[in-house]
C-alpha angles and dihedrals in degrees: 000000000000094000093049100078119057092137095306109179124230138140148220115266111253123091131175097221122122097208115068092202091054092048091051091048090055089049094048097044101040104037133064086207107038121211131210105246123243102216113198087177086083092065141238099348092061096052116121103266099019091059090066099040096085111122096010112133116254094007112149123192109203101205093185097053092033098233145112124229137160120239104220093167094081127080099269098171095107094044090050092047091054092046095050092045089055090045095052093044089056105030109032107128093223106032106013118131094211089229104138097171090121085077096041119147110232126213088255087068099035127027088171099063092054095041090055091045091051092050093049092048089053091046093054128206122042132303118216096243143016131175130212128179147196136192105259123249094246095051092044098047096041093047102041117070140197127245089283093052092251114142113252090232089076092056105077095201096051094040089058092050091050093050093048095043092052090047089055091048089054091053093045091055094046091050091049094055101035089087090059103041137044092216130029128200119195116196121205105207112216111169090154090070089076085073095046110129094022122124090257092064101027091129093055107098125217091230091055091051093048092048093051091050093045091056092051093045091050089056091052091050091049089073095042097256129134115250120221130182119209123200116169096198135051116289143152095287093193089071090068092047093047089052089060100248119168097210127035109200118193142160100269092175097060103019104020097132095052093079089069090063086075096044097144093053092043091051090052089047093052097041090053090054101268123145137224118216106206110210092200099145106085121232095205133078085282086085089075092070097043129105131181087257094054093046092048089052092050093048093049090048095054094041089051090049089056092044089054088068089067102272115133111254090217090057090050094051096044091054099043129118125191120225140152113267091251141338120309098218096113095044130101109265093244092051092048091051089054090050091058092043091052092047089052095046095043092050091052092046093052094045091053092045094053098035098247 
């Protein structure tokens, strides 16, 4: 992994654009590692958790109220049996086929996946990098509730289904794009981890979180991809490292200095080949006042702060990735376009500066 950073540019999934082809063009022209765009403009099915619910047993999309919930009041024994049969057929370590199409994401739930696939088919050959993503198991199971408005996380049976279904969705995406890219990154998006340890989630144990992430990361690794975890707020960054993630992605514009609080873990992560994805390009109206110079200064400041803990600055720069601080889906189109332009320009600036 150590040679796979060097200020490579990529992004988080969501975009505000109405045209999938345009969104894909932005991705392909502005990023070293293009993403498939998550396009909430297309409505309920492309919202963060709902987009990954397809095929999960007992999932109910309430189109009128605009929400997803799981009906745990029904007899779900047969639905679970089918799900676990599909899971074992695909994922068993000894006899699994690897075919995760039972958890495929259809075009009705993602215009972006198929728009990127179409563009890469037309392009021909292979690009060096591509990035896919899924809502993480913690964020999904702590956000989505049952018919009694109880989070699925607190139902052991349904939590396990969520973790395994999302693991399969990771593998399905990786397999889809491996034919178009030499290297695949799969991000596991976990915004809920910014609230870990708060009174709201006091009953959520660290070991449970690590185990859920480990299972998802293992699925990503099964198909030879790199696993990243994105959290756009402050969190206990050592959780991600302990789970075995390859790439830690954090908001380096708003919380850039917090990574140094876990210097020992970060040093182990980097020296073993892990990467840090510095989300230094803000995805708020703050982008309107930013220049490449100001973003370079912010990135250097937070990298120096980490280096001051005793981690070699050269190691930090060699194993750095540039991203926006979060997704751009809720931004004005003009602001989002500037985000991607700044990511592209900052990546080029840093590569030239450090000779990559």
